[in-house]
LOTI-861845 format. One record per residue: residue in three letters; x, y, z of N, C-alpha, C in turn. Coordinates in pm, whole numbers, plus 32768, in hexadecimal, padded with zeros to 4 digits. Layout:
residues N
KOLTOR   code    n.u    n.v    n.w   ca.u   ca.v   ca.w    c.u    c.v    c.w
KOLTOR    ALA      X      Y      Z      X      Y      Z      X      Y      Z
...
//
This chain:
residues 70
KOLTOR   code    n.u    n.v    n.w   ca.u   ca.v   ca.w    c.u    c.v    c.w
KOLTOR    MET   38E2   D9AF   BC99   3921   D93D   BC57   3991   D90A   BCB1
KOLTOR    SER   3992   D88C   BCCC   39F8   D852   BD25   3A7B   D83D   BCDA
KOLTOR    ALA   3AE4   D82B   BD28   3B69   D814   BCEE   3B6B   D793   BC9D
KOLTOR    THR   3B23   D72D   BCCE   3B1D   D6AE   BC87   3AD7   D6BE   BC01
KOLTOR    SER   3A6C   D70A   BC00   3A22   D722   BB84   3A77   D771   BB22
KOLTOR    ASN   3ABE   D7D7   BB54   3B15   D827   BB00   3B86   D7D3   BAC6
KOLTOR    PHE   3BC1   D77D   BB19   3C2B   D724   BAEB   3BF6   D6C7   BA7E
KOLTOR    GLN   3B80   D691   BA92   3B45   D635   BA31   3B2C   D67C   B9AC
KOLTOR    GLN   3AFC   D6F7   B9B2   3AE5   D743   B937   3B69   D75B   B8EE
KOLTOR    LEU   3BD0   D77E   B93A   3C53   D794   B8FE   3C89   D713   B8C1
KOLTOR    ALA   3C7C   D6A5   B907   3CA9   D624   B8D2   3C5E   D5FF   B853
KOLTOR    ASN   3BDC   D616   B853   3B8D   D5FA   B7DB   3BB7   D651   B766
KOLTOR    PHE   3BD5   D6D0   B782   3C03   D72A   B719   3C89   D6FA   B6DF
KOLTOR    ILE   3CE4   D6D5   B736   3D68   D6A6   B708   3D58   D629   B6B1
KOLTOR    TRP   3D03   D5CD   B6DC   3CEF   D554   B68D   3CAB   D573   B608
KOLTOR    SER   3C51   D5D7   B605   3C12   D5FB   B585   3C79   D634   B524
KOLTOR    VAL   3CD5   D684   B558   3D41   D6B8   B504   3D9C   D645   B4D7
KOLTOR    ALA   3DB6   D5E9   B533   3E08   D575   B512   3DC9   D524   B4A2
KOLTOR    ASP   3D46   D515   B4A7   3D01   D4CB   B43D   3D12   D50F   B3B5
KOLTOR    LEU   3D12   D594   B3B4   3D26   D5DD   B337   3DB4   D5C9   B300
KOLTOR    LEU   3E15   D5C7   B359   3EA1   D5BB   B32F   3ECB   D52C   B310
KOLTOR    ARG   3E7F   D4CE   B340   3EA5   D442   B334   3EA1   D40F   B2A6
KOLTOR    GLY   3E53   D44D   B251   3E3D   D41E   B1C9   3EB0   D3D9   B184
KOLTOR    PRO   3F23   D41A   B172   3F8F   D3DB   B127   3FE0   D373   B175
KOLTOR    TYR   3FC1   D361   B1F4   400F   D305   B247   3FC2   D285   B262
KOLTOR    ARG   400C   D217   B268   3FCF   D198   B291   3FBC   D19B   B328
KOLTOR    PRO   3F5B   D152   B35C   3F41   D155   B3ED   3FBC   D141   B447
KOLTOR    PRO   4019   D0E7   B428   408E   D0DB   B481   40E7   D158   B483
KOLTOR    GLN   40E0   D1A9   B41A   4132   D223   B413   40EE   D29B   B455
KOLTOR    TYR   4071   D28F   B472   401F   D2FD   B4A4   4059   D33B   B523
KOLTOR    GLU   407C   D2E9   B583   40AE   D320   B601   4136   D364   B5F0
KOLTOR    ARG   4182   D33C   B58D   4204   D37C   B575   41F3   D40C   B546
KOLTOR    VAL   4181   D42B   B50D   4168   D4B0   B4D8   4121   D508   B53E
KOLTOR    MET   40BC   D4D4   B580   4068   D525   B5D7   40AE   D555   B655
KOLTOR    LEU   40F9   D502   B696   413C   D52C   B710   419D   D59F   B6F6
KOLTOR    PRO   41F6   D595   B693   424E   D606   B679   4204   D686   B655
KOLTOR    LEU   4199   D67C   B606   414D   D6F4   B5E4   410B   D731   B65F
KOLTOR    THR   40D9   D6DF   B6B7   409A   D710   B732   4102   D754   B78B
KOLTOR    VAL   4177   D717   B797   41E1   D751   B7E8   4211   D7D5   B7AC
KOLTOR    LEU   4223   D7DB   B72B   424D   D857   B6EA   41E7   D8C6   B6FF
KOLTOR    ARG   4168   D8A5   B6F4   4101   D90A   B70B   4103   D93C   B79A
KOLTOR    ARG   4119   D8E1   B7F7   411E   D908   B884   4196   D964   B89D
KOLTOR    PHE   4209   D942   B866   427E   D999   B873   4260   DA23   B83A
KOLTOR    ASP   4220   DA27   B7C6   41FE   DAA5   B786   41A6   DAFA   B7E1
KOLTOR    ALA   4143   DABD   B81F   40E7   DB05   B877   412D   DB35   B8F6
KOLTOR    VAL   417F   DAE0   B931   41C3   DB03   B9AE   422B   DB71   B999
KOLTOR    LEU   4271   DB6B   B929   42DE   DBC9   B911   42B2   DC48   B8C8
KOLTOR    ALA   4234   DC54   B8A8   4203   DCC6   B85A   4222   DD4C   B89C
KOLTOR    LEU   4216   DD53   B91E   422C   DDD2   B964   42BD   DE01   B95E
KOLTOR    SER   431B   DDA6   B955   43A8   DDCD   B955   43E6   DDC9   B8C9
KOLTOR    LYS   4399   DDAD   B863   43D0   DD9D   B7DD   4419   DE1A   B7AC
KOLTOR    GLU   43DB   DE8F   B7BC   4419   DF0C   B78D   44A0   DF23   B7D0
KOLTOR    ALA   44A6   DF10   B853   4523   DF26   B89D   458F   DEC3   B871
KOLTOR    VAL   4568   DE47   B85B   45C9   DDE1   B830   45FF   DE01   B7A5
KOLTOR    LEU   45A8   DE29   B74B   45D5   DE4C   B6C4   4630   DEC6   B6C6
KOLTOR    LYS   4610   DF29   B71B   4664   DF9F   B728   46EF   DF7A   B75D
KOLTOR    ARG   46F1   DF27   B7C4   4771   DEFC   B7FE   47C2   DEAA   B79A
KOLTOR    HIS   477E   DE55   B74F   47C2   DE05   B6E9   4803   DE60   B681
KOLTOR    ALA   47BB   DEC8   B657   47F2   DF27   B5F5   486B   DF6F   B62F
KOLTOR    GLU   4864   DF96   B6AF   48D6   DFD9   B6EF   4952   DF80   B6F2
KOLTOR    LEU   4940   DF05   B71A   49B0   DEA9   B725   49E6   DE85   B69A
KOLTOR    SER   498D   DE76   B639   49B9   DE57   B5B1   4A0D   DEC8   B577
KOLTOR    SER   49E4   DF43   B592   4A2D   DFB6   B55B   4AB8   DFC4   B599
KOLTOR    LYS   4ACD   DF8A   B60E   4B50   DF8E   B650   4BA9   DF1B   B623
KOLTOR    GLY   4B72   DEC1   B5D2   4BC0   DE52   B59E   4BDB   DDE4   B604
KOLTOR    ILE   4B86   DDD9   B667   4B97   DD72   B6CD   4B6E   DCEB   B693
KOLTOR    PRO   4BC7   DC89   B692   4BA4   DC07   B65B   4B4F   DBB6   B6BC
KOLTOR    ASN   4B01   DB5C   B687   4AB4   DAFD   B6D7   4A5A   DB41   B73E
KOLTOR    ILE   4A0C   DBA2   B713   49B6   DBEB   B772   4938   DB9D   B793
KOLTOR    ASP   491F   DB30   B74E   48A8   DAE1   B76D   48B6   DAA4   B7F6
//
């Protein structure tokens, strides 16, 4: 399977999910919803490997009372 074919399958999948989610939104509002959801999912996938370490560090800093640790 070529990279172009794989990309096209992924794009088709994303649009099929978008079609399912679009229901309550009018067409002009559609892009306002799909792009943020796609970006959030990508962040989730990219950061998955470090999630445990980040949560552990957040708990450590929170327990020390450090303000504005975000």
